[in-house]
TORTOR-85326 format. One record per residue (C-alpha): residue in three letters; residue number from 0; x negated, y negated, z negated. Coordinates in steps of 0.2 Angstrom, whole numbers. Example, Ala and Ser with C-alpha at 12.3 -4.5 7.8 and 13.67 -1.06 7.14 Angstrom:
+-----+-----+-------+-------+-------+
: res :   n :    px :    py :    pz :
+-----+-----+-------+-------+-------+
: ALA :   0 :   -62 :    22 :   -39 :
: SER :   1 :   -68 :     5 :   -36 :
+-----+-----+-------+-------+-------+
// end
This chain:
+-----+-----+-------+-------+-------+
: res :   n :    px :    py :    pz :
+-----+-----+-------+-------+-------+
: UNK :   0 :  -548 :  -512 :  -474 :
: UNK :   1 :  -567 :  -508 :  -472 :
: UNK :   2 :  -566 :  -497 :  -488 :
: UNK :   3 :  -551 :  -488 :  -481 :
: UNK :   4 :  -559 :  -485 :  -465 :
: UNK :   5 :  -575 :  -478 :  -474 :
: UNK :   6 :  -564 :  -467 :  -485 :
: UNK :   7 :  -555 :  -460 :  -469 :
: UNK :   8 :  -572 :  -457 :  -461 :
: UNK :   9 :  -577 :  -447 :  -476 :
: UNK :  10 :  -561 :  -437 :  -476 :
: UNK :  11 :  -564 :  -434 :  -458 :
: UNK :  12 :  -582 :  -428 :  -460 :
: UNK :  13 :  -576 :  -417 :  -475 :
: UNK :  14 :  -562 :  -410 :  -465 :
: UNK :  15 :  -573 :  -406 :  -451 :
: UNK :  16 :  -585 :  -398 :  -463 :
: UNK :  17 :  -571 :  -387 :  -471 :
: UNK :  18 :  -565 :  -382 :  -454 :
: UNK :  19 :  -582 :  -377 :  -449 :
: UNK :  20 :  -585 :  -367 :  -465 :
: UNK :  21 :  -568 :  -358 :  -463 :
: UNK :  22 :  -573 :  -354 :  -445 :
: UNK :  23 :  -589 :  -347 :  -451 :
: UNK :  24 :  -581 :  -337 :  -465 :
: UNK :  25 :  -568 :  -331 :  -453 :
: UNK :  26 :  -580 :  -326 :  -440 :
: UNK :  27 :  -590 :  -316 :  -454 :
: UNK :  28 :  -574 :  -308 :  -460 :
: UNK :  29 :  -570 :  -304 :  -442 :
: UNK :  30 :  -588 :  -296 :  -440 :
: UNK :  31 :  -585 :  -287 :  -456 :
: UNK :  32 :  -569 :  -280 :  -450 :
: UNK :  33 :  -577 :  -276 :  -433 :
: UNK :  34 :  -591 :  -266 :  -442 :
: UNK :  35 :  -579 :  -257 :  -453 :
: UNK :  36 :  -568 :  -252 :  -438 :
: UNK :  37 :  -584 :  -246 :  -429 :
: UNK :  38 :  -589 :  -237 :  -445 :
: UNK :  39 :  -573 :  -228 :  -448 :
: UNK :  40 :  -572 :  -223 :  -429 :
: UNK :  41 :  -589 :  -216 :  -430 :
: UNK :  42 :  -586 :  -206 :  -445 :
: UNK :  43 :  -570 :  -199 :  -437 :
: UNK :  44 :  -580 :  -194 :  -422 :
: UNK :  45 :  -594 :  -186 :  -433 :
: UNK :  46 :  -582 :  -177 :  -445 :
: UNK :  47 :  -575 :  -160 :  -443 :
: UNK :  48 :  -557 :  -161 :  -435 :
: UNK :  49 :  -552 :  -147 :  -446 :
: UNK :  50 :  -560 :  -136 :  -460 :
: UNK :  51 :  -559 :  -117 :  -455 :
: UNK :  52 :  -550 :  -107 :  -468 :
: UNK :  53 :  -557 :   -93 :  -478 :
: UNK :  54 :  -548 :   -81 :  -467 :
: UNK :  55 :  -556 :   -88 :  -451 :
: UNK :  56 :  -573 :   -85 :  -459 :
: UNK :  57 :  -570 :   -68 :  -465 :
: UNK :  58 :  -566 :   -63 :  -447 :
: UNK :  59 :  -584 :   -68 :  -441 :
: UNK :  60 :  -598 :   -55 :  -437 :
: UNK :  61 :  -608 :   -60 :  -452 :
: UNK :  62 :  -609 :   -53 :  -469 :
: UNK :  63 :  -603 :   -65 :  -482 :
: UNK :  64 :  -617 :   -70 :  -495 :
: UNK :  65 :  -612 :   -73 :  -513 :
: UNK :  66 :  -622 :   -89 :  -512 :
: UNK :  67 :  -613 :   -96 :  -497 :
: UNK :  68 :  -599 :  -108 :  -500 :
: UNK :  69 :  -589 :  -121 :  -492 :
: UNK :  70 :  -587 :  -138 :  -500 :
: UNK :  71 :  -570 :  -144 :  -505 :
: UNK :  72 :  -565 :  -162 :  -504 :
: UNK :  73 :  -556 :  -161 :  -521 :
: UNK :  74 :  -572 :  -155 :  -529 :
: UNK :  75 :  -583 :  -170 :  -523 :
: UNK :  76 :  -581 :  -180 :  -538 :
: UNK :  77 :  -584 :  -165 :  -550 :
: UNK :  78 :  -600 :  -160 :  -540 :
: UNK :  79 :  -607 :  -178 :  -536 :
: UNK :  80 :  -622 :  -175 :  -547 :
: UNK :  81 :  -626 :  -158 :  -540 :
: UNK :  82 :  -639 :  -156 :  -526 :
: UNK :  83 :  -634 :  -156 :  -508 :
: UNK :  84 :  -641 :  -145 :  -495 :
: UNK :  85 :  -639 :  -148 :  -476 :
: UNK :  86 :  -644 :  -138 :  -461 :
: UNK :  87 :  -649 :  -152 :  -448 :
: UNK :  88 :  -651 :  -146 :  -430 :
: UNK :  89 :  -654 :  -154 :  -413 :
: UNK :  90 :  -648 :  -147 :  -396 :
: UNK :  91 :  -651 :  -151 :  -378 :
: UNK :  92 :  -636 :  -156 :  -368 :
: UNK :  93 :  -645 :  -167 :  -356 :
: UNK :  94 :  -639 :  -167 :  -338 :
: UNK :  95 :  -649 :  -153 :  -329 :
: UNK :  96 :  -652 :  -143 :  -344 :
: UNK :  97 :  -641 :  -129 :  -338 :
: UNK :  98 :  -630 :  -131 :  -353 :
: UNK :  99 :  -642 :  -124 :  -366 :
: UNK : 100 :  -635 :  -125 :  -383 :
: UNK : 101 :  -650 :  -117 :  -392 :
: UNK : 102 :  -656 :  -127 :  -407 :
: UNK : 103 :  -673 :  -134 :  -403 :
: UNK : 104 :  -675 :  -142 :  -420 :
: UNK : 105 :  -669 :  -134 :  -436 :
: UNK : 106 :  -672 :  -141 :  -454 :
: UNK : 107 :  -665 :  -137 :  -471 :
: UNK : 108 :  -664 :  -153 :  -481 :
: UNK : 109 :  -660 :  -153 :  -500 :
: UNK : 110 :  -658 :  -169 :  -510 :
: UNK : 111 :  -655 :  -170 :  -528 :
: UNK : 112 :  -646 :  -185 :  -534 :
: UNK : 113 :  -652 :  -184 :  -552 :
: UNK : 114 :  -671 :  -183 :  -548 :
: UNK : 115 :  -670 :  -192 :  -532 :
: UNK : 116 :  -681 :  -178 :  -525 :
: UNK : 117 :  -679 :  -172 :  -507 :
: UNK : 118 :  -686 :  -156 :  -500 :
: UNK : 119 :  -686 :  -152 :  -481 :
: UNK : 120 :  -691 :  -135 :  -474 :
: UNK : 121 :  -692 :  -134 :  -455 :
: UNK : 122 :  -686 :  -117 :  -448 :
: UNK : 123 :  -697 :  -112 :  -433 :
: UNK : 124 :  -685 :  -109 :  -418 :
: UNK : 125 :  -694 :   -93 :  -414 :
: UNK : 126 :  -692 :   -85 :  -431 :
: UNK : 127 :  -684 :   -68 :  -431 :
: UNK : 128 :  -667 :   -65 :  -439 :
: UNK : 129 :  -665 :   -46 :  -439 :
: UNK : 130 :  -649 :   -37 :  -434 :
: UNK : 131 :  -647 :   -31 :  -452 :
: UNK : 132 :  -646 :   -49 :  -459 :
: UNK : 133 :  -636 :   -56 :  -445 :
: UNK : 134 :  -623 :   -42 :  -443 :
: UNK : 135 :  -626 :   -42 :  -424 :
: UNK : 136 :  -632 :   -27 :  -414 :
: UNK : 137 :  -650 :   -34 :  -411 :
: UNK : 138 :  -662 :   -46 :  -418 :
: UNK : 139 :  -663 :   -64 :  -412 :
: UNK : 140 :  -673 :   -80 :  -413 :
: UNK : 141 :  -666 :   -92 :  -426 :
: UNK : 142 :  -662 :  -105 :  -412 :
: UNK : 143 :  -650 :   -92 :  -404 :
: UNK : 144 :  -635 :   -93 :  -416 :
: UNK : 145 :  -627 :  -110 :  -414 :
: UNK : 146 :  -625 :  -107 :  -396 :
: UNK : 147 :  -618 :   -89 :  -399 :
: UNK : 148 :  -605 :   -96 :  -411 :
: UNK : 149 :  -601 :  -111 :  -400 :
: UNK : 150 :  -598 :  -100 :  -385 :
: UNK : 151 :  -586 :   -89 :  -396 :
: UNK : 152 :  -576 :  -103 :  -404 :
: UNK : 153 :  -583 :  -121 :  -403 :
: UNK : 154 :  -571 :  -126 :  -417 :
: UNK : 155 :  -579 :  -114 :  -430 :
: UNK : 156 :  -597 :  -114 :  -423 :
: UNK : 157 :  -604 :  -126 :  -436 :
: UNK : 158 :  -596 :  -117 :  -451 :
: UNK : 159 :  -601 :   -99 :  -445 :
: UNK : 160 :  -619 :  -105 :  -441 :
: UNK : 161 :  -620 :  -113 :  -458 :
: UNK : 162 :  -613 :   -97 :  -466 :
: UNK : 163 :  -626 :   -86 :  -457 :
: UNK : 164 :  -641 :   -95 :  -463 :
: UNK : 165 :  -635 :   -97 :  -480 :
: UNK : 166 :  -633 :   -78 :  -480 :
: UNK : 167 :  -650 :   -75 :  -472 :
: UNK : 168 :  -660 :   -86 :  -483 :
: UNK : 169 :  -649 :   -85 :  -499 :
: UNK : 170 :  -648 :  -104 :  -500 :
: UNK : 171 :  -631 :  -112 :  -503 :
: UNK : 172 :  -630 :  -123 :  -488 :
: UNK : 173 :  -616 :  -136 :  -491 :
: UNK : 174 :  -615 :  -143 :  -473 :
: UNK : 175 :  -622 :  -142 :  -456 :
: UNK : 176 :  -625 :  -157 :  -443 :
: UNK : 177 :  -629 :  -156 :  -425 :
: UNK : 178 :  -637 :  -170 :  -415 :
: UNK : 179 :  -639 :  -169 :  -396 :
: UNK : 180 :  -655 :  -175 :  -389 :
: UNK : 181 :  -648 :  -188 :  -377 :
: UNK : 182 :  -640 :  -197 :  -392 :
: UNK : 183 :  -657 :  -196 :  -401 :
: UNK : 184 :  -666 :  -204 :  -386 :
: UNK : 185 :  -653 :  -218 :  -386 :
: UNK : 186 :  -654 :  -221 :  -404 :
: UNK : 187 :  -673 :  -223 :  -404 :
: UNK : 188 :  -672 :  -235 :  -389 :
: UNK : 189 :  -658 :  -245 :  -398 :
: UNK : 190 :  -670 :  -246 :  -413 :
: UNK : 191 :  -684 :  -253 :  -402 :
: UNK : 192 :  -694 :  -238 :  -400 :
: UNK : 193 :  -707 :  -230 :  -412 :
: UNK : 194 :  -725 :  -232 :  -415 :
: UNK : 195 :  -733 :  -214 :  -415 :
: UNK : 196 :  -751 :  -207 :  -417 :
: UNK : 197 :  -750 :  -194 :  -403 :
: UNK : 198 :  -761 :  -180 :  -409 :
: UNK : 199 :  -765 :  -173 :  -392 :
: UNK : 200 :  -763 :  -175 :  -373 :
: UNK : 201 :  -746 :  -168 :  -368 :
: UNK : 202 :  -741 :  -163 :  -350 :
: UNK : 203 :  -727 :  -152 :  -345 :
: UNK : 204 :  -714 :  -152 :  -331 :
: UNK : 205 :  -699 :  -141 :  -327 :
: UNK : 206 :  -688 :  -146 :  -313 :
: UNK : 207 :  -674 :  -134 :  -318 :
: UNK : 208 :  -670 :  -145 :  -333 :
: UNK : 209 :  -678 :  -161 :  -329 :
: UNK : 210 :  -692 :  -161 :  -342 :
: UNK : 211 :  -706 :  -172 :  -338 :
: UNK : 212 :  -718 :  -174 :  -352 :
: UNK : 213 :  -734 :  -185 :  -350 :
: UNK : 214 :  -742 :  -192 :  -365 :
: UNK : 215 :  -759 :  -197 :  -369 :
: UNK : 216 :  -768 :  -194 :  -386 :
: UNK : 217 :  -768 :  -210 :  -397 :
: UNK : 218 :  -758 :  -223 :  -407 :
: UNK : 219 :  -745 :  -231 :  -395 :
: UNK : 220 :  -727 :  -237 :  -395 :
: UNK : 221 :  -715 :  -224 :  -388 :
: UNK : 222 :  -698 :  -226 :  -381 :
: UNK : 223 :  -684 :  -214 :  -384 :
: UNK : 224 :  -688 :  -202 :  -371 :
: UNK : 225 :  -706 :  -201 :  -375 :
: UNK : 226 :  -702 :  -198 :  -394 :
: UNK : 227 :  -691 :  -184 :  -389 :
: UNK : 228 :  -705 :  -177 :  -378 :
: UNK : 229 :  -717 :  -179 :  -392 :
: UNK : 230 :  -707 :  -168 :  -404 :
: UNK : 231 :  -702 :  -155 :  -391 :
: UNK : 232 :  -719 :  -152 :  -383 :
: UNK : 233 :  -724 :  -134 :  -384 :
: UNK : 234 :  -733 :  -128 :  -369 :
: UNK : 235 :  -741 :  -135 :  -353 :
: UNK : 236 :  -742 :  -131 :  -335 :
: UNK : 237 :  -753 :  -146 :  -331 :
: UNK : 238 :  -769 :  -142 :  -340 :
: UNK : 239 :  -766 :  -149 :  -357 :
: UNK : 240 :  -768 :  -138 :  -373 :
: UNK : 241 :  -752 :  -129 :  -380 :
: UNK : 242 :  -744 :  -134 :  -397 :
: UNK : 243 :  -740 :  -123 :  -411 :
: UNK : 244 :  -723 :  -122 :  -420 :
: UNK : 245 :  -731 :  -129 :  -435 :
: UNK : 246 :  -738 :  -144 :  -426 :
: UNK : 247 :  -720 :  -147 :  -419 :
: UNK : 248 :  -713 :  -146 :  -436 :
: UNK : 249 :  -725 :  -159 :  -443 :
: UNK : 250 :  -720 :  -170 :  -428 :
: UNK : 251 :  -702 :  -168 :  -432 :
: UNK : 252 :  -704 :  -172 :  -450 :
: UNK : 253 :  -714 :  -188 :  -446 :
: UNK : 254 :  -701 :  -194 :  -434 :
: UNK : 255 :  -687 :  -190 :  -446 :
: UNK : 256 :  -695 :  -200 :  -459 :
: UNK : 257 :  -698 :  -215 :  -447 :
: UNK : 258 :  -681 :  -214 :  -441 :
: UNK : 259 :  -673 :  -215 :  -458 :
: UNK : 260 :  -684 :  -230 :  -462 :
: UNK : 261 :  -678 :  -239 :  -447 :
: UNK : 262 :  -660 :  -235 :  -450 :
: UNK : 263 :  -661 :  -242 :  -468 :
: UNK : 264 :  -669 :  -258 :  -461 :
: UNK : 265 :  -656 :  -263 :  -448 :
: UNK : 266 :  -650 :  -280 :  -448 :
: UNK : 267 :  -637 :  -288 :  -437 :
: UNK : 268 :  -619 :  -284 :  -433 :
: UNK : 269 :  -623 :  -281 :  -415 :
: UNK : 270 :  -637 :  -269 :  -419 :
: UNK : 271 :  -626 :  -259 :  -431 :
: UNK : 272 :  -612 :  -259 :  -419 :
: UNK : 273 :  -622 :  -251 :  -405 :
: UNK : 274 :  -630 :  -239 :  -418 :
: UNK : 275 :  -613 :  -233 :  -424 :
: UNK : 276 :  -607 :  -230 :  -406 :
: UNK : 277 :  -622 :  -219 :  -403 :
: UNK : 278 :  -621 :  -210 :  -419 :
: UNK : 279 :  -602 :  -207 :  -417 :
: UNK : 280 :  -604 :  -199 :  -399 :
: UNK : 281 :  -620 :  -189 :  -403 :
: UNK : 282 :  -618 :  -181 :  -420 :
: UNK : 283 :  -606 :  -168 :  -426 :
: UNK : 284 :  -604 :  -161 :  -443 :
: UNK : 285 :  -593 :  -148 :  -452 :
: UNK : 286 :  -589 :  -161 :  -465 :
: UNK : 287 :  -570 :  -167 :  -466 :
: UNK : 288 :  -568 :  -186 :  -463 :
: UNK : 289 :  -563 :  -190 :  -481 :
: UNK : 290 :  -577 :  -181 :  -489 :
: UNK : 291 :  -589 :  -189 :  -476 :
: UNK : 292 :  -583 :  -206 :  -482 :
: UNK : 293 :  -586 :  -201 :  -500 :
: UNK : 294 :  -603 :  -195 :  -496 :
: UNK : 295 :  -608 :  -211 :  -487 :
: UNK : 296 :  -601 :  -222 :  -502 :
: UNK : 297 :  -613 :  -211 :  -513 :
: UNK : 298 :  -628 :  -214 :  -502 :
: UNK : 299 :  -638 :  -223 :  -515 :
: UNK : 300 :  -635 :  -209 :  -527 :
: UNK : 301 :  -641 :  -196 :  -515 :
: UNK : 302 :  -655 :  -206 :  -506 :
: UNK : 303 :  -672 :  -198 :  -511 :
: UNK : 304 :  -686 :  -208 :  -518 :
: UNK : 305 :  -698 :  -195 :  -512 :
: UNK : 306 :  -697 :  -182 :  -499 :
: UNK : 307 :  -708 :  -166 :  -499 :
: UNK : 308 :  -710 :  -157 :  -483 :
: UNK : 309 :  -714 :  -138 :  -482 :
: UNK : 310 :  -723 :  -132 :  -467 :
: UNK : 311 :  -721 :  -114 :  -462 :
: UNK : 312 :  -736 :  -108 :  -452 :
: UNK : 313 :  -736 :   -91 :  -444 :
: UNK : 314 :  -743 :   -80 :  -430 :
: UNK : 315 :  -736 :   -76 :  -413 :
: UNK : 316 :  -731 :   -58 :  -411 :
: UNK : 317 :  -721 :   -59 :  -395 :
: UNK : 318 :  -706 :   -63 :  -394 :
: UNK : 319 :  -706 :   -70 :  -412 :
: UNK : 320 :  -716 :   -81 :  -423 :
: UNK : 321 :  -720 :   -71 :  -439 :
: UNK : 322 :  -722 :   -81 :  -456 :
: UNK : 323 :  -729 :   -73 :  -471 :
: UNK : 324 :  -715 :   -67 :  -482 :
: UNK : 325 :  -723 :   -75 :  -498 :
: UNK : 326 :  -724 :   -92 :  -489 :
: UNK : 327 :  -706 :   -91 :  -484 :
: UNK : 328 :  -700 :   -85 :  -501 :
: UNK : 329 :  -709 :  -100 :  -509 :
: UNK : 330 :  -701 :  -112 :  -497 :
: UNK : 331 :  -684 :  -105 :  -500 :
: UNK : 332 :  -686 :  -106 :  -519 :
: UNK : 333 :  -690 :  -124 :  -517 :
: UNK : 334 :  -674 :  -127 :  -508 :
: UNK : 335 :  -665 :  -118 :  -522 :
: UNK : 336 :  -673 :  -129 :  -535 :
: UNK : 337 :  -681 :  -114 :  -543 :
: UNK : 338 :  -699 :  -120 :  -542 :
: UNK : 339 :  -709 :  -135 :  -548 :
: UNK : 340 :  -709 :  -150 :  -537 :
: UNK : 341 :  -726 :  -146 :  -529 :
: UNK : 342 :  -732 :  -130 :  -521 :
: UNK : 343 :  -750 :  -134 :  -517 :
: UNK : 344 :  -752 :  -119 :  -505 :
: UNK : 345 :  -739 :  -125 :  -493 :
: UNK : 346 :  -732 :  -142 :  -498 :
: UNK : 347 :  -737 :  -158 :  -491 :
: UNK : 348 :  -730 :  -174 :  -499 :
: UNK : 349 :  -727 :  -189 :  -488 :
+-----+-----+-------+-------+-------+
// end
C-alpha cells in the first residue's frame, strides 16, 4: 500500500511537471505567435500598398535615367546576390511643425551581400539640384523633392523621389524609406536612450515648430528627444556656435550605427513587440510586402560586416551648400561599386 502511494505521488509530481512544461511551451508558442503577428502587421504597415506602374512613372516631371530601375518581386531570388542600394530619409511630422515634409536627413546606403561591405553617403540637405537635372522650372535644395512629390500624389511620392535621385546621381537606387522624427524619438526611448559624446554646446529655440534644443558638450546619456536634437542641430539663436552640414552628417552616421547595434541586441518579447509597433507606424517604404518579407529573411546575407561612411564637405554659397565635383563623383563611384573599398581623401571607416 505504501509503495502504491509512493508511486502515485511520483506520478502526480511527474504529471505536474509535464503540465508545467506544456504550459511554458504553450506560452512560448503563444509569444512566438504574438511576435509573428506583430512582425507581419508591422511589415504590412511599412510596405508599399501598391507598386506604381511604369506608365505612372513616365508621367512624372523627371527625366528617366537609364540606370534607374524598379525592383520586381519575381526577380528577388535571381538578384539576391546583387548589391542593394537604399535612399534613407527622415522627415518632421511633429505636432506644431507646420506640416513640413522636407527631408531633414538623407542617406544613400549600399550593401553588398557577397563582400558584406556597406557604403553610406550622406547627402547634404542644402545641396543644389539644378532645374536641368530635376526637370522642374527652377533649381531646388535636395531636401525639397519628397515634399513636392508627396503634395502631388502621396501614393507615388516614394517612387518618384527615388527615381529623381537615381537619375540625378546616376546611381541605381532600388528602394526608398522614410521615417518620421517622432517615431525615431519613440524608438530611441524604447531602446533605453543612447550614450553620446556631444561635440559642442547646442542651444536653439523656435516656437513656430516647438523646437527647443539645449545640450551641453560632453559624454552623456540622451533620451529620444535629445538624440533627435543632437543630429538636427544646425544654428543657434541663444549664443552657441553654429554647426556645419558635415558635422551634422557625422552625427547622423554615428547615431545610425548605434541604433543598428541596439536593434540587433534586443531581447524579450515585450521589448520587440513595442519596437515593432513603433516601426510599423513610423516607417514607410516603396517595397511591396512580399518582397519586404523576403528581404528580412535575407537579413544575414545582407548585413554588412563593415560600413564605410563618406562625408561630403562643402562651402556655403547662399542658398546652397557647394560640394567639390570631384568629391561628389568619388562618393557616387563608391556607391556604384566602381572604386576600391577605401578612398583616403574622403572616406572614414568606423
